C-alpha positions in Angstrom: 24.2 -11.8 -22.2 21.2 -12.1 -19.8 23.4 -13.8 -17.2 25.9 -10.9 -17.5 23.2 -8.4 -17.0 22.0 -10.3 -13.9 25.6 -10.3 -12.5 26.1 -6.6 -13.1 22.7 -5.9 -11.6 23.5 -7.9 -8.5 26.9 -6.3 -8.0 25.3 -2.9 -8.2 22.5 -3.8 -5.9 24.8 -5.2 -3.2 27.1 -2.2 -3.4 24.2 0.2 -3.1 22.6 -1.7 -0.3 25.8 -1.9 1.7 27.5 1.3 1.0 24.2 3.3 0.7 26.0 6.3 -0.9 24.5 8.7 -3.3 25.7 8.3 -6.9 26.2 11.1 -9.4 23.7 11.1 -12.2 25.1 13.5 -14.6 25.7 11.2 -17.6 23.8 8.5 -19.3 26.5 5.9 -18.5 25.8 6.3 -14.8 22.1 6.1 -15.4 22.5 2.8 -17.0 23.6 1.2 -13.7 20.5 2.2 -11.9 17.8 -0.4 -11.2 14.2 -0.1 -12.5 11.2 0.0 -10.1 7.8 -1.5 -10.3 5.6 -0.3 -7.4 2.3 -2.3 -7.2 -0.4 -1.0 -4.9 -3.6 -2.9 -4.2 -6.8 -1.3 -3.0 -8.7 -2.3 0.2 -6.8 -5.6 0.6 -5.5 -6.1 4.1 -3.2 -8.7 5.5 -6.2 -10.9 6.3 -7.2 -11.3 2.7 -3.6 -12.2 1.7 -2.5 -14.1 4.8 -1.3 -17.0 2.6 1.6 -14.7 1.7 2.8 -15.4 5.3 2.6 -19.2 5.8 2.1 -20.2 9.5 0.5 -16.8 10.5 -3.0 -18.1 11.1 -1.8 -21.2 12.9 0.4 -19.0 15.2 -2.6 -16.8 16.0 -4.8 -19.8 16.6 -2.3 -21.1 19.1 -1.9 -17.6 20.7 -5.6 -17.1 21.2 -6.8 -20.7 21.6 -7.0 -22.9 24.7 -3.2 -23.0 25.2 -3.0 -19.2 25.0 -5.6 -16.5 25.7 -8.4 -19.1 25.5 -10.6 -16.6 23.6 -14.1 -17.9 23.2 -14.1 -16.8 19.5 -10.6 -18.0 18.6 -11.9 -20.3 15.8 -13.0 -17.3 13.8 -9.4 -16.6 13.2 -9.3 -19.5 10.7 -11.4 -18.0 8.0 -10.7 -18.1 4.3 -8.3 -15.8 2.5 -8.1 -15.2 -1.2 -6.2 -17.5 -3.5 -3.0 -15.5 -4.2 -0.4 -17.7 -5.8 1.4 -14.8 -7.5 1.7 -12.8 -4.4 2.7 -15.9 -2.4 5.5 -16.6 -4.8 6.6 -12.9 -4.8 6.9 -13.0 -1.0 9.1 -16.1 -1.3 11.3 -14.5 -3.9 12.1 -11.4 -1.8 11.7 -10.0 1.7 8.3 -9.8 3.3 7.7 -7.1 5.9 5.0 -8.4 8.2 4.5 -5.4 10.5 3.7 -2.6 8.2 1.1 0.2 8.6 -0.7 2.0 5.9 -3.0 4.9 6.6 -6.7 3.9 7.2 -7.9 5.2 3.8 -6.7 5.2 0.2 -5.6 8.8 -0.6 -3.9 9.4 2.8 -1.8 6.3 2.1 -0.9 7.3 -1.4 0.1 10.8 -0.2 2.3 9.3 2.5 4.1 7.0 -0.1 4.6 9.9 -2.5 5.9 12.4 0.1 7.4 10.3 2.9 5.2 12.2 5.4 2.5 11.3 7.9 -1.0 12.7 7.6 -0.7 15.8 9.8 2.0 17.1 7.3 0.4 16.0 4.0 -3.0 17.5 5.1 -4.6 14.5 3.3 -6.7 13.0 6.2 -9.8 11.9 4.3 -10.5 10.2 1.0 -11.8 13.6 -0.3 -8.7 15.7 0.5 -6.4 16.8 -2.2 -2.6 16.8 -2.0 -1.2 20.3 -2.6 1.0 20.7 -5.7 4.1 21.9 -3.8 5.0 18.8 -1.9 8.3 17.0 -2.7 7.6 13.8 -4.6 10.2 11.0 -4.7 9.2 10.4 -8.3 10.2 13.9 -9.4 13.6 13.3 -7.6 14.1 10.0 -9.5 13.3 11.8 -12.8 15.1 15.1 -12.3 18.2 13.8 -10.4 18.7 10.4 -11.9 17.1 10.5 -15.3 14.4 8.0 -14.7 11.5 7.7 -17.1 8.3 7.6 -15.0 4.8 6.5 -15.5 1.7 5.7 -13.5 -1.1 3.3 -14.5 -4.4 2.9 -12.6 -5.8 4.6 -9.6 -4.3 8.0 -8.6 -6.7 9.4 -5.9 -4.5 12.3 -4.7 -6.0 15.2 -6.6 -9.2 15.2 -4.6 -12.6 14.3 -6.0 -14.7 15.6 -9.0 -16.7 18.7 -8.6 -17.1 20.7 -5.3 -16.6 23.1 -7.3 -13.5 22.1 -9.2 -12.8 18.6 -10.4 -9.6 17.2 -9.0 -8.0 20.4 -7.8 -4.9 18.8 -6.2 -1.7 17.3 -7.4 -2.0 15.3 -10.6 0.5 12.7 -11.8 2.5 15.0 -14.2 2.7 17.6 -11.4 4.2 14.8 -9.2 6.9 14.1 -11.8 5.4 11.4 -13.9 5.9 11.5 -17.7 2.7 9.6 -18.4 -0.5 8.8 -16.7 -3.2 6.4 -17.9 -5.9 5.5 -15.4 -8.5 7.2 -13.2 -8.2 10.2 -10.9 -11.2 9.3 -8.8 -11.5 7.2 -5.6 -13.6 4.5 -7.2 -14.5 3.4 -10.7 -18.1 3.7 -12.0 -17.9 -0.1 -12.8 -14.9 -2.2 -13.7 -15.9 -2.3 -17.4 -17.4 1.2 -17.8 -15.4 4.1 -16.3 -13.6 7.3 -17.1 -10.2 6.7 -18.6 -8.0 9.7 -17.7 -4.8 10.5 -19.6 -1.9 12.8 -19.1 0.8 12.5 -21.8 3.3 14.6 -23.8 0.3 16.6 -25.2 -1.2 17.4 -21.8 -0.2 20.3 -19.6 0.8 19.1 -16.1 -2.3 20.6 -14.4 -4.9 19.2 -16.9 -6.0 15.8 -18.2 -8.2 14.4 -20.9 -11.0 11.8 -20.6 -11.3 9.0 -23.1 -13.4 5.9 -23.4 -11.8 2.8 -21.8 -9.8 1.0 -24.4 -10.1 -2.7 -25.2 -6.9 -4.5 -24.1 -5.8 -8.1 -23.6 -3.0 -10.1 -21.9 -1.6 -13.5 -22.6 -4.4 -16.0 -21.9 -6.9 -13.2 -21.2 -9.3 -12.1 -23.9 -9.7 -8.5 -25.1 -11.8 -6.5 -22.6 -12.3 -3.1 -21.0 -12.0 -4.8 -17.6 -9.9 -2.1 -15.8 -7.2 -4.3 -14.2 -6.4 -5.9 -17.6 -6.3 -2.5 -19.2 -3.9 -0.9 -16.7 -1.7 -4.0 -16.7 -1.5 -4.1 -20.5 -0.8 -0.3 -20.6 2.1 -0.8 -18.1 3.6 -3.7 -20.0 3.4 -1.8 -23.3 5.1 1.2 -21.8 7.9 -0.8 -20.1 8.6 -2.7 -23.3 8.7 0.6 -25.2 11.3 2.0 -22.7 13.4 -1.1 -22.9 13.3 -1.0 -26.7 14.0 2.7 -27.1 16.5 3.4 -24.3 17.6 0.1 -22.7 20.2 1.8 -20.6 17.9 4.3 -19.1 16.1 3.3 -15.9 12.3 3.5 -15.4 9.9 3.7 -12.5 6.3 2.5 -12.8 3.5 3.1 -10.2 0.9 0.4 -10.9 -2.2 1.0 -8.7 -5.1 -1.4 -9.0 -8.7 -0.5 -8.1 -9.2 -4.1 -7.0 -10.7 -5.0 -4.7 -12.4 -1.6 -4.0 -16.2 -1.3 -4.3 -17.5 0.7 -7.3 -19.3 4.0 -7.4 -22.3 2.4 -9.1 -24.5 0.7 -6.4 -26.8 -1.3 -8.5 -27.0 -4.2 -9.1 -24.0 -4.4 -6.7 -21.0 -2.3 -5.7 -18.8 -5.3 -6.1 -18.0 -7.3 -9.2 -17.7 -10.8 -10.5 -14.4 -10.7 -12.4 -13.8 -12.0 -16.0 -13.7 -15.8 -15.9 -10.3 -15.9 -17.6 -8.7 -14.0 -14.7 -9.7 -16.5 -12.0 -8.1 -19.7 -11.0 -10.0 -23.0 -10.9 -11.1 -22.8 -7.3 -12.2 -19.2 -7.4 -14.0 -19.7 -10.6 -16.0 -22.5 -9.0 -16.8 -20.4 -6.0 -18.3 -17.7 -8.2 -20.1 -20.2 -10.4 -21.7 -21.9 -7.4 -22.9 -18.8 -5.7 -24.5 -17.6 -9.0 -22.3 -14.7 -10.0 -22.3 -13.7 -13.7 -18.7 -13.4 -14.8 -17.6 -10.1 -16.1 -20.4 -8.1 -14.5 -21.8 -6.6 -11.3 -24.5 -9.2 -11.2 -23.3 -11.1 -8.1 -26.2 -13.5 -7.6 -26.1 -14.9 -4.0 -22.3 -14.4 -3.6 -21.4 -12.8 -0.3 -19.1 -9.9 0.3 -16.4 -12.2 1.6 -16.7 -14.4 -1.6 -16.5 -11.4 -3.9 -13.5 -10.0 -2.0 -11.7 -13.3 -2.6 -12.6 -13.4 -6.3 -11.6 -9.8 -7.0 -8.3 -10.3 -5.2 -7.6 -13.5 -7.0 -8.3 -11.7 -10.3 -5.8 -9.0 -9.4 -3.3 -11.7 -8.4 -3.6 -13.4 -11.8 -3.1 -10.1 -13.6 -0.1 -9.2 -11.5 1.4 -12.5 -12.5 1.2 -11.4 -16.2 3.0 -8.2 -15.4 5.7 -9.9 -13.5 6.3 -12.4 -16.3 6.8 -9.5 -18.8 9.0 -7.5 -16.5 11.2 -10.5 -15.6 11.7 -11.2 -19.3 12.3 -7.6 -20.2 14.8 -6.6 -17.5 15.7 -8.5 -14.3 17.5 -5.4 -12.9 14.1 -4.4 -11.4 12.9 -4.0 -7.9 9.3 -5.1 -7.5 7.5 -3.7 -4.5 4.0 -4.7 -3.5 2.0 -3.0 -0.8 -1.7 -2.6 0.2 -3.2 0.8 0.7 -5.3 0.1 3.8 -7.0 -2.6 5.7 -10.0 -4.6 4.5 -13.4 -2.9 4.7 -16.3 -3.7 7.1 -19.0 -1.3 5.9 -21.9 -2.9 7.7 -24.0 -3.1 4.6 -25.1 -6.2 2.5 -22.2 -7.6 0.5 -19.9 -4.9 1.8 -18.4 -6.7 4.8 -15.3 -8.5 3.7 -13.1 -9.6 6.7 -13.4 -13.4 6.8 -10.0 -14.4 8.1 -7.4 -13.6 10.8 -9.3 -11.1 13.0 -11.7 -11.9 15.9 -13.5 -8.6 16.5 -14.5 -7.3 13.0 -17.4 -4.9 13.0 -16.3 -1.3 13.3 -12.6 -2.2 13.0 -11.8 -2.4 9.4 -10.8 0.2 6.8 -11.2 3.7 8.1 -10.1 2.9 11.6 -6.7 2.8 13.3 -7.1 -0.8 14.5 -4.8 -3.4 13.0 -7.5 -4.7 10.7 -7.8 -1.2 9.3 -4.2 -0.5 8.7 -2.0 -3.6 8.7 -0.9 -4.5 5.2 1.8 -6.7 3.6 4.9 -5.2 2.0 7.2 -7.2 -0.3 10.5 -6.0 -1.8 12.0 -8.3 -4.5 15.0 -7.5 -6.6 18.7 -7.6 -7.2 20.7 -8.2 -4.1 17.6 -9.0 -2.0 17.9 -12.4 -0.2 14.9 -14.6 -1.2 12.4 -16.1 1.2 13.2 -13.7 4.1 10.9 -12.0 6.6 11.2 -8.9 8.7 9.0 -8.1 11.7 10.5 -4.5 11.9 7.7 -2.1 12.5 7.4 0.1 9.4 5.1 2.5 7.5 4.2 3.1 3.9 5.9 6.5 4.2 9.2 4.5 4.4 8.9 3.7 0.7 9.9 7.3 -0.2 13.5 7.1 1.2 13.8 3.3 0.5 13.2 3.7 -3.2 15.5 6.8 -3.4 18.3 4.9 -1.6 17.9 1.8 -3.8 18.2 4.1 -6.8 21.5 5.4 -5.4 20.2 8.8 -4.6 20.8 10.9 -1.5 17.7 10.9 0.7 16.7 14.4 1.8 16.2 15.0 5.5 13.6 17.8 4.8 11.1 18.2 2.1 8.8 21.0 0.9 5.8 21.8 3.1 3.5 21.8 0.0 2.8 25.5 -0.1 6.3 26.8 -0.5 6.5 28.5 2.9 9.1 26.2 4.4 10.2 22.6 4.9 9.2 19.6 6.8 11.2 16.8 8.4 10.8 13.6 6.5 8.8 11.0 8.5 9.8 8.0 6.4 12.9 6.0 7.3 14.7 3.9 4.7 14.2 0.1 4.9 17.4 -0.5 3.0 19.4 -1.6 6.1 16.8 -4.3 6.7 16.5 -5.2 3.0 20.3 -5.6 2.9 20.4 -7.8 6.0 22.5 -5.3 7.9 19.9 -4.5 10.6 16.9 -6.0 12.3 15.0 -2.7 12.6 15.1 0.9 11.4 13.5 2.7 14.4 14.3 2.7 18.1 12.0 0.1 19.8 10.9 2.4 22.5 11.4 6.0 21.4 10.7 5.5 17.7 7.1 5.6 16.4 4.9 5.5 13.4 1.4 7.1 13.0 -1.7 6.0 11.2 -4.6 8.5 11.2 -7.7 9.7 9.4 -10.9 11.6 9.6 -13.6 9.1 8.7 -16.3 10.8 6.6 -18.4 7.6 6.7 -18.6 7.7 10.5 -19.6 11.3 11.3 -16.1 12.6 10.8 -14.7 10.5 13.6 -11.0 11.0 13.9 -8.9 7.9 14.4 -5.2 8.0 15.3 -2.9 5.0 16.0 0.6 5.4 17.3 3.0 2.5 17.9 6.5 1.6 18.7 8.1 -1.9 18.5 5.7 -3.5 21.0 3.0 -1.1 22.2 0.2 0.7 20.5 -2.3 3.4 21.4 -5.5 3.9 19.5 -7.3 7.2 20.1 -10.7 8.3 18.8 -11.7 11.9 18.3 -9.6 13.5 21.1 -6.2 12.5 22.4 -7.2 12.2 26.0 -7.4 9.2 28.3 -11.1 8.4 28.1 -10.9 8.0 24.3 -7.6 6.1 24.0 -6.8 2.4 24.3 -3.4 0.7 25.0 -2.4 -2.6 23.4 0.6 -4.9 23.7 0.9 -6.0 20.1 3.4 -8.7 21.0 1.1 -10.4 23.4 -2.1 -9.4 21.7 -1.6 -8.7 18.0 -5.4 -8.8 17.3 -6.2 -6.1 20.0 -8.6 -8.1 22.0 -7.4 -7.2 25.5 -6.7 -3.5 26.2 -4.2 -2.9 28.9 -4.9 -0.8 32.0 -3.9 2.9 31.6 -2.3 5.1 34.1 -4.5 7.5 36.0 -2.2 10.3 35.1 0.8 10.9 32.8 2.4 13.5 35.0 6.0 12.6 35.5 5.6 9.5 33.4 9.3 9.4 32.6 9.8 7.9 36.0 7.9 4.7 34.9 10.7 3.8 32.4 10.3 1.7 29.2 10.0 -1.5 31.2 6.5 -0.3 32.3 3.6 -0.3 29.8 2.4 2.9 31.4 5.5 4.7 30.1 4.7 3.5 26.5 1.1 4.7 26.9 2.1 8.2 28.0 4.9 8.4 25.5 2.6 7.4 22.6 -0.3 9.7 23.7 2.2 12.5 23.8 3.2 11.6 20.2 -0.5 11.7 19.2 -1.1 15.0 21.0 1.9 16.7 19.3 2.4 15.0 15.9 -1.0 13.8 14.7 -4.2 15.4 13.4 -5.5 15.4 16.9 
């Protein structure tokens, strides 16, 4: 029976990937053909922390920047130490790994882009304190209303704004976005990983309100009962998925599972980081925490450094993701699993709050909250029926592309325009479906020269500095504060993926079309124009 389900699922996936036509969803029989979705979002974990998902990456960078390449004097710093992530490494081998993906520089702007398929200038969520307006089109609502999906979100939301000032969480809440159930936390950060507000929206909760409960005690196979937040949200997700499969096995479901790991906590003492529960760590990571004096299951970090704590918290998340995948694979193989990070790894410049220990050469001032690669480059994996295993794509992409990708994989028509959030008009969708690449039909989804993606934010931690990055297939412009020449840098990401060697810029962009795409100056002027006309600058 299971084999028959796998065959039917594969046939459906291949047909939907190749034909890419919208399917009618008027009856339950049609709904039964649709795949499930598990979207996993990690917090503050850039490509550097999880570089083992991409074997050979660090060796390639060493060669590119070492004596036989750029001969950078600091090239050996590229070979740092990533986290141990056997689950994510395996997930990357089982599906397609996108290696050239941008998130936004902060948590909530990324989440808003995923949910709406729009860049920051359109979502109006430029900082971690901004709230997403209730009127935006959510792909989750389309899944639910047009295809009958049951929908749930577990974990970090961070799109409704922040508590207080003067209203707590004034923006879009999960039920307003089309979710049937929410269990997690609306805030940007947990108080601690064991003591936090547990927010709930369920059948008894109006869409614009929520209730607060004490964090429940939950367990997973091999992991003891605990209030440790990642265990709780994973157990909640597994319980809900199992309930859907038991009650309505022919009805598809969508789960948004957003970890707080490896984000710092709101409580600063004794540390803003955490030493995870011992039974969520592998042998090597356990030993590292033991040897540096961390107290397991607490914020007492001993002499453990920020880099060590980032590795431990990420390894803990990896272990718990493994438990979720085991359950999902047993319950229903007709499921697309999507993993993505929400921004790059932080470099806050404070004790135990600098975390980049791998991949990048220049680190201070370039992590989370900036438009440099170390602030926005994240891994993206898609695994599921019809997806060829152990494949990679270097297509330049953006987290906003998940909006149309998920809709198309679900067999729905992707809208070209969506609501502007306040009901006064529509906006052109920024996201582009990755399905042609996932299906092996195309190498890219955007024109290499005229296409672009944007990453942008206003960094409240750096005197409201505005950062914008714009890129095409090869070139990238990073602008700070104003989109003029003196504040912008040009990089060739093919020759210099770590942004160590800015290229010369033209003295003027007047008549730049005459340069042509073979000239880097054309790309600079073209991308600056994108920033001036399409970004928050």
